[in-house]
C-alpha positions in Angstrom: -6.6 13.8 27.0 -5.7 10.6 25.3 -9.2 10.2 24.0 -8.7 13.2 21.7 -6.3 11.3 19.4 -7.4 10.3 15.9 -8.8 6.8 15.8 -8.1 4.3 12.9 -10.0 1.1 12.5 -8.5 -1.6 10.2 -11.0 -4.0 8.7 -9.2 -7.3 8.4 -12.3 -9.0 7.0 -12.3 -6.5 4.1 -8.6 -7.2 3.4 -9.3 -10.9 3.3 -12.3 -10.4 1.0 -10.1 -8.3 -1.4 -7.5 -11.2 -1.4 -10.3 -13.7 -2.2 -11.6 -11.5 -5.0 -8.2 -11.2 -6.8 -7.4 -14.8 -6.2 -10.6 -15.8 -7.9 -9.6 -13.7 -10.9 -6.2 -15.2 -11.4 -7.4 -18.8 -10.7 -4.8 -21.4 -10.1 -1.9 -18.9 -10.3 -0.3 -18.2 -6.9 -1.7 -15.0 -5.4 0.9 -13.5 -3.1 0.6 -10.5 -0.7 2.9 -7.4 -0.7 3.2 -6.5 3.0 6.1 -4.0 2.7 6.1 -0.7 4.6 4.2 -2.3 7.4 1.5 -3.5 5.0 1.2 0.0 3.6 0.9 1.3 7.1 -2.0 -1.0 8.2 0.1 -3.3 10.3 2.1 -6.1 8.6 1.8 -8.7 11.4 -1.9 -8.4 11.7 -2.5 -8.2 8.0 -0.2 -11.1 7.2 -1.8 -13.4 9.8 -5.3 -12.5 8.5 -4.2 -13.3 4.9 -2.5 -16.5 6.0 -5.8 -17.6 7.6 -7.5 -17.4 4.2 -4.9 -19.3 2.4 -2.1 -16.9 1.4 1.3 -18.5 1.7 3.6 -16.1 -0.1 4.5 -12.6 1.3 6.7 -9.8 0.0 8.6 -7.4 2.3 11.0 -4.7 1.3 13.7 -5.2 3.9 15.1 -8.2 5.8 13.9 -6.6 9.0 10.4 -6.4 7.7 10.5 -10.1 6.6 11.7 -11.1 10.1 8.9 -9.1 11.7 6.3 -11.0 9.6 8.0 -14.4 10.2 7.2 -13.9 13.9 3.5 -14.4 13.2 3.6 -16.9 10.3 4.4 -20.6 10.3 7.4 -21.9 8.3 5.1 -23.1 5.5 4.7 -19.4 4.6 7.2 -18.1 2.1 8.5 -14.7 2.9 10.5 -12.8 0.3 12.3 -9.5 0.7 13.2 -7.2 -2.2 15.8 -4.7 -1.2 19.2 -6.1 -0.7 21.2 -7.8 2.1 24.7 -8.1 3.4 26.7 -11.3 3.1 26.8 -11.4 6.9 23.0 -11.6 6.9 23.0 -15.0 5.2 23.0 -17.1 8.4 20.0 -15.1 9.7 18.2 -15.6 6.4 18.7 -19.3 6.5 17.7 -19.6 10.2 14.4 -17.9 9.7 13.7 -19.4 6.2 13.5 -16.0 4.4 14.0 -15.8 0.7 16.1 -12.9 -0.7 15.5 -11.2 -4.0 18.7 -10.8 -6.1 19.0 -7.5 -7.9 22.7 -7.2 -8.9 25.7 -9.2 -9.9 27.3 -8.4 -6.6 24.3 -9.9 -4.7 24.4 -12.9 -7.0 28.0 -13.5 -6.2 27.3 -13.2 -2.5 24.4 -15.7 -2.6 25.8 -18.4 -5.0 27.1 -21.6 -3.4 25.3 -20.8 -0.2 22.7 -23.6 -0.5 20.0 -21.0 -0.2 16.9 -20.4 -2.3 16.5 -17.0 -3.9 14.6 -15.0 -6.4 16.2 -13.4 -9.5 14.8 -9.9 -10.3 15.3 -8.7 -13.8 14.8 -5.1 -14.9 13.0 -5.2 -18.2 12.2 -1.5 -18.5 11.4 0.1 -15.2 15.0 1.2 -14.8 15.0 0.7 -11.1 16.2 -2.3 -9.1 17.1 -5.5 -10.9 19.7 -7.3 -12.9 20.3 -5.7 -16.3 19.4 -7.8 -19.3 23.1 -8.1 -20.2 23.8 -9.5 -16.7 21.8 -12.6 -17.4 24.3 -14.2 -19.7 27.0 -13.7 -17.0 25.0 -15.7 -14.3 23.7 -18.4 -16.6 26.8 -20.7 -16.2 26.1 -20.9 -12.4 22.3 -21.4 -12.3 22.3 -25.3 -12.5 23.9 -25.4 -9.0 21.5 -22.9 -7.4 18.0 -23.0 -6.0 16.0 -20.4 -8.0 12.6 -20.0 -6.5 11.3 -17.5 -9.0 12.4 -15.1 -11.7 10.5 -11.9 -11.5 10.3 -8.5 -13.1 8.1 -5.4 -12.5 5.9 -3.5 -15.0 6.5 0.2 -15.3 3.1 1.2 -16.7 0.6 -1.4 -15.4 -1.8 1.4 -14.5 -2.3 1.8 -18.3 -3.4 -1.5 -19.7 -2.7 -0.5 -23.3 0.7 1.2 -22.8 3.2 0.0 -25.3 5.8 -0.7 -22.6 3.8 -3.5 -21.0 4.1 -5.7 -24.0 7.7 -4.7 -24.6 8.6 -5.6 -21.0 6.7 -8.9 -21.3 8.7 -9.8 -24.5 12.0 -9.0 -22.8 11.0 -11.0 -19.8 10.1 -14.0 -22.1 13.6 -13.7 -23.7 15.2 -13.9 -20.3 13.0 -16.9 -19.2 13.9 -18.8 -22.4 17.6 -18.5 -21.7 17.2 -19.6 -18.1 14.6 -22.4 -18.9 17.0 -23.8 -21.5 19.1 -24.7 -18.5 16.7 -25.3 -15.5 13.0 -25.3 -14.9 12.0 -22.1 -13.1 8.8 -20.4 -12.1 8.2 -16.7 -12.9 6.1 -13.6 -12.3 5.9 -10.1 -13.8 2.6 -8.7 -12.5 1.7 -6.8 -9.4 -1.9 -5.7 -8.7 -2.8 -3.9 -11.9 -1.2 -6.6 -14.1 -3.5 -9.2 -12.5 -6.2 -7.6 -14.6 -4.4 -7.9 -17.9 -5.2 -11.5 -18.6 -3.5 -14.9 -18.4 -0.6 -14.0 -20.6 0.6 -11.7 -17.8 0.1 -14.1 -14.9 2.9 -16.6 -15.3 3.2 -18.5 -12.0 2.7 -15.8 -9.3 1.1 -12.4 -9.0 2.3 -10.0 -6.3 -0.8 -8.1 -4.9 -0.5 -5.1 -2.8 -2.6 -2.1 -3.7 -5.9 -4.0 -4.2 -5.6 -5.7 -0.8 -5.6 -2.3 0.9 -8.4 -0.6 -0.9 -6.4 1.2 -3.6 -8.0 1.3 -7.0 -5.9 1.8 -10.1 -7.1 2.0 -13.6 -10.5 0.5 -14.4 -10.1 -2.6 -12.4 -12.7 -4.0 -10.1 -13.3 -1.8 -7.1 -11.8 -3.2 -3.9 -13.5 -3.0 -0.5 -12.5 -0.1 1.7 -10.4 -1.5 4.4 -10.1 1.2 7.1 -11.7 4.2 8.6 -10.0 7.2 10.2 -11.9 9.5 12.6 -10.9 12.6 14.6 -12.5 14.6 17.3 -14.2 18.0 17.0 -12.4 20.2 19.4 -14.4 23.4 19.0 -17.2 25.0 16.9 -18.1 28.6 16.5 -19.3 31.2 13.9 -17.4 33.8 11.9 -18.6 36.9 10.0 -17.7 37.5 6.4 -14.2 38.7 5.6 -12.4 36.8 8.5 -9.1 35.0 7.6 -8.6 31.4 8.5 -5.4 29.5 9.2 -1.7 30.3 8.6 -1.0 32.6 5.8 -4.7 33.7 5.7 -5.2 31.7 2.5 -8.9 31.7 3.0 -11.3 34.6 3.8 -14.9 33.8 4.7 -17.2 35.1 2.1 -20.3 35.1 4.3 -21.4 34.2 7.8 -19.8 30.8 8.4 -19.9 28.1 11.0 -16.6 26.4 11.4 -15.4 23.3 13.3 -11.8 22.6 14.5 -10.8 19.0 14.0 -8.0 17.3 16.0 -5.8 16.0 13.1 -3.2 17.5 10.8 -0.1 17.0 8.7 1.8 15.5 11.6 -0.7 12.6 11.3 0.1 12.2 7.6 -2.8 14.4 6.2 -1.5 15.9 3.0 -1.1 19.7 3.2 -2.3 19.8 -0.4 -5.8 19.2 0.9 -5.7 22.8 2.3 -8.7 24.5 0.7 -9.4 21.4 -1.4 -10.3 18.4 0.8 -13.4 17.6 2.9 -14.2 16.4 6.4 -17.2 14.2 6.8 -20.0 14.0 9.4 -22.0 10.9 9.2 -25.6 10.4 10.3 -26.8 7.2 11.9 -28.6 6.4 8.6 -25.2 6.4 6.9 -25.6 9.7 5.0 -22.3 11.6 4.8 -22.3 15.3 5.1 -19.2 16.9 3.5 -17.6 19.9 5.2 -15.0 21.7 3.0 -11.6 22.3 4.5 -10.8 26.0 5.0 -7.4 27.5 5.0 -4.0 25.7 5.4 -3.9 22.4 7.3 -1.9 22.8 10.5 0.4 20.3 12.2 -2.4 19.0 14.4 -5.6 20.8 13.3 -7.9 21.2 10.4 -10.6 23.9 10.1 -13.8 23.0 8.1 -17.0 24.7 7.1 -20.0 23.1 8.8 -22.5 25.7 7.9 -24.7 23.3 6.0 -24.5 20.4 8.5 -27.1 19.8 11.2 -26.0 21.0 14.6 -26.6 17.6 16.2 -23.8 16.2 14.0 -21.2 18.7 15.0 -20.6 19.0 18.7 -17.4 19.1 20.7 -15.9 15.6 21.3 -18.0 14.2 18.4 -16.0 12.3 15.8 -15.5 13.6 12.3 -14.9 11.3 9.4 -11.5 11.7 7.7 -11.6 8.5 5.6 -14.3 5.8 5.3 -16.2 3.9 2.6 -17.9 7.1 1.5 -14.8 9.1 1.3 -12.0 6.7 0.6 -8.2 7.1 0.1 -9.0 7.1 -3.6 -11.3 10.1 -3.2 -8.9 11.9 -1.0 -6.1 11.3 -3.5 -8.1 13.1 -6.1 -8.6 16.1 -3.8 -4.9 16.1 -2.7 -3.7 15.8 -6.4 -1.6 12.7 -5.6 -2.0 8.9 -5.5 -3.8 6.7 -3.1 -0.5 5.0 -2.5 0.9 8.3 -1.3 -2.1 9.0 0.9 -2.1 5.5 2.6 1.6 5.2 3.2 1.8 8.8 4.6 -0.8 8.3 7.3 0.7 7.5 10.7 -1.9 5.0 11.7 0.4 2.9 13.8 2.1 5.7 15.6 1.5 6.9 19.2 -0.5 9.8 17.7 -3.4 7.6 16.8 -5.5 4.9 18.4 -5.4 1.8 16.2 -7.9 -1.1 16.4 -8.6 -4.1 14.3 -11.9 -5.8 13.4 -12.5 -9.0 11.4 
């Protein structure tokens, strides 16, 4: 029974190659890895260790708990930052495990100052999300000479659009903040995540935070990353229907002709977007590598998907055979188009590390 679960294979070699690619683009600038949300669902410990092995020494988590989880597999020469707040009572734990907090507010700054602890200052230059307001900077300036500022960072709101006016506006605001701070102390800085790494040297500063590219997500017109994982699911049943037969909950699809269907053992409980109903495809791959595409019919169920295999050779669709949900020929970027969402949403929604799926690593 356990063999009928979906199976995900994470290609650590491909993740390492994506890291090498973007590192070569930014040159001597520090290339750091964003491993928050369990490395976008691919397994933060495995991914972090693989990246460490190819020279990555700087990692970004969202929460302290995530940072501590990554620290378990990384030596102390790896710098682990976390972005989303802490309690003053966490400071001893942060020091013990050599984790670096990111400061987003005056309250956090007041908690961290005089603690003999390195930290990152996050300035909101136009995203209107986390970060110190521009007017807060003057308030903290008198205290900075006594503190260990590891980086000053910000985050671009429209980096998916290289020519968006806000990119330059945020950069100029960031430069104004840096001038104020650097008049007092030398400090390193960074404003760019993945997409910003393709904007050129003026957006690099001292560190670039790379997440999406590592995990096969393509944004804008940047270089295409390697696909880093595949997801397969079993064919549970196959049979034929006459024209005019409804399929799935709500009968949102009626067969228009004699149709061969296959029932696939995966659904929205596994993170498959329900918006792929009547829009997405299921793949069946020949040994030669050719991918046959079977349209999804009807609403996706919690654990099941129905697809049209009328045009696919019979030997490719048998009970217990694996159907392709995602691979290099139908990536998360392709699925995102069909689901009318983003590849970030697709990847972070998939429950690859849950008990619902078998997970294996290669590379």
